[in-house]
C-alpha positions in Angstrom: -38.4 -58.6 -45.1 -34.7 -59.1 -45.3 -32.5 -59.1 -48.4 -30.0 -61.9 -49.2 -27.7 -60.8 -51.9 -25.6 -63.0 -54.1 -22.8 -60.4 -54.2 -20.5 -62.0 -56.7 -23.4 -62.6 -59.1 -24.7 -59.0 -58.7 -21.2 -57.6 -59.4 -20.8 -59.8 -62.4 -24.1 -58.5 -63.9 -23.9 -54.9 -62.9 -20.2 -54.0 -63.3 -18.4 -57.1 -64.6 -16.0 -56.7 -61.7 -16.7 -59.9 -59.7 -13.2 -60.1 -58.3 -12.5 -56.4 -57.5 -12.2 -55.7 -53.8 -13.2 -52.1 -54.4 -16.3 -53.1 -56.3 -17.2 -55.4 -53.4 -16.8 -52.5 -50.9 -18.8 -50.2 -53.1 -21.6 -52.8 -53.3 -21.6 -53.1 -49.5 -21.8 -49.4 -49.1 -24.8 -49.2 -51.5 -26.4 -52.0 -49.7 -26.0 -50.0 -46.5 -28.0 -47.2 -48.0 -30.6 -49.7 -49.0 -30.8 -51.2 -45.5 -31.1 -47.7 -43.9 -33.7 -46.5 -46.5 -35.9 -49.6 -46.1 -35.2 -50.2 -42.4 -34.3 -53.8 -43.0 -31.4 -56.2 -42.8 -29.2 -57.2 -45.7 -27.0 -60.3 -45.9 -24.4 -60.1 -48.7 -22.5 -63.3 -49.8 -19.4 -63.3 -51.9 -17.6 -66.4 -53.3 -14.2 -67.2 -52.0 -12.0 -66.0 -49.2 -12.3 -62.6 -47.5 -9.7 -60.1 -48.6 -7.5 -58.7 -45.8 -9.2 -56.0 -43.9 -12.6 -56.5 -45.4 -15.3 -55.6 -42.8 -17.9 -58.3 -41.8 -20.6 -55.7 -41.3 -21.7 -52.2 -42.2 -24.7 -51.0 -40.2 -27.5 -53.5 -41.0 -25.5 -55.2 -43.7 -23.8 -58.5 -42.8 -21.0 -59.7 -45.2 -20.1 -63.3 -45.6 -17.4 -64.8 -47.8 -18.1 -68.5 -48.6 -14.5 -69.7 -48.5 -14.1 -73.0 -50.4 -17.8 -73.7 -50.9 -20.1 -71.8 -53.3 -21.9 -68.7 -51.9 -25.1 -70.2 -53.4 -25.0 -73.0 -50.8 -24.3 -70.5 -47.9 -27.3 -68.4 -49.1 -29.6 -71.4 -49.2 -28.4 -72.5 -45.7 -29.3 -69.1 -44.3 -32.8 -69.1 -45.9 -33.3 -72.7 -44.8 -32.2 -72.1 -41.2 -34.7 -69.2 -40.8 -37.6 -70.6 -42.9 -40.2 -68.5 -41.0 -38.6 -65.2 -42.0 -39.6 -63.3 -45.1 -36.7 -63.1 -47.6 -35.8 -61.4 -50.9 -33.0 -63.3 -52.6 -31.2 -61.1 -55.1 -29.5 -63.0 -57.9 -29.5 -63.3 -61.7 -28.3 -66.9 -61.4 -31.1 -69.0 -62.7 -29.9 -72.1 -60.8 -29.9 -70.3 -57.4 -33.2 -68.6 -58.2 -34.9 -72.0 -58.9 -33.3 -73.6 -55.8 -34.4 -70.7 -53.6 -37.9 -70.4 -55.1 -38.8 -73.7 -53.4 -38.2 -71.9 -50.1 -41.0 -69.5 -50.7 -38.8 -66.5 -51.1 -39.2 -63.6 -53.5 -36.5 -63.4 -56.2 -35.1 -60.1 -57.3 -32.7 -59.8 -60.3 -29.5 -57.8 -60.2 -30.9 -55.1 -62.4 -33.9 -54.6 -60.1 -31.5 -54.3 -57.1 -29.7 -51.6 -59.0 -32.9 -49.5 -59.2 -33.6 -50.0 -55.5 -30.0 -49.0 -54.6 -30.2 -45.8 -56.7 -33.4 -44.9 -55.0 -31.9 -45.5 -51.6 -28.8 -43.5 -52.5 -30.8 -40.4 -53.5 -33.0 -40.6 -50.5 -30.0 -40.9 -48.2 -28.3 -37.9 -49.9 -31.5 -35.9 -49.3 -31.8 -37.0 -45.7 -28.1 -36.2 -45.1 -28.5 -32.7 -46.4 -31.5 -32.1 -44.1 -29.6 -33.5 -41.1 -26.6 -31.3 -41.8 -28.8 -28.2 -42.0 -30.7 -29.1 -38.8 -27.5 -29.6 -37.0 -26.1 -26.3 -38.2 -29.1 -24.3 -37.2 -29.6 -26.0 -33.9 -26.4 -24.4 -32.7 -27.3 -21.0 -31.2 -24.1 -19.4 -32.6 -25.4 -20.0 -36.1 -28.8 -18.4 -35.5 -29.3 -14.7 -36.0 -32.3 -12.6 -35.0 -33.4 -10.0 -37.4 
């Protein structure tokens, strides 16, 4: 099951910072944790033009800026073009939710996504700590025999 995130809408509901480039980058990083933790793909759509130097992907996260058309239309185009796939559309926009619901997708509100991202962030932090310790002790110079 892949996630399709209405990034501008999510930022508006969670932080009120729809236009902030740094808020967009932070959202994409959090979505990266979510994608890793759930072993899935995430497609994040933002309204407008891409800021200079903004990456188009981060791991299993694909970022799309809609340009002159609404991101809602781009989201629906993706879902429509791959109708056989299983989708979770993340938005608190009632209009987009009702248009997407006809596509047999699951709708997740921005607040629900926040919970999933927080869970993913904590599990990523735990996994990173374990990986660092494993790497440290796998090096023979860091092991001591008693």
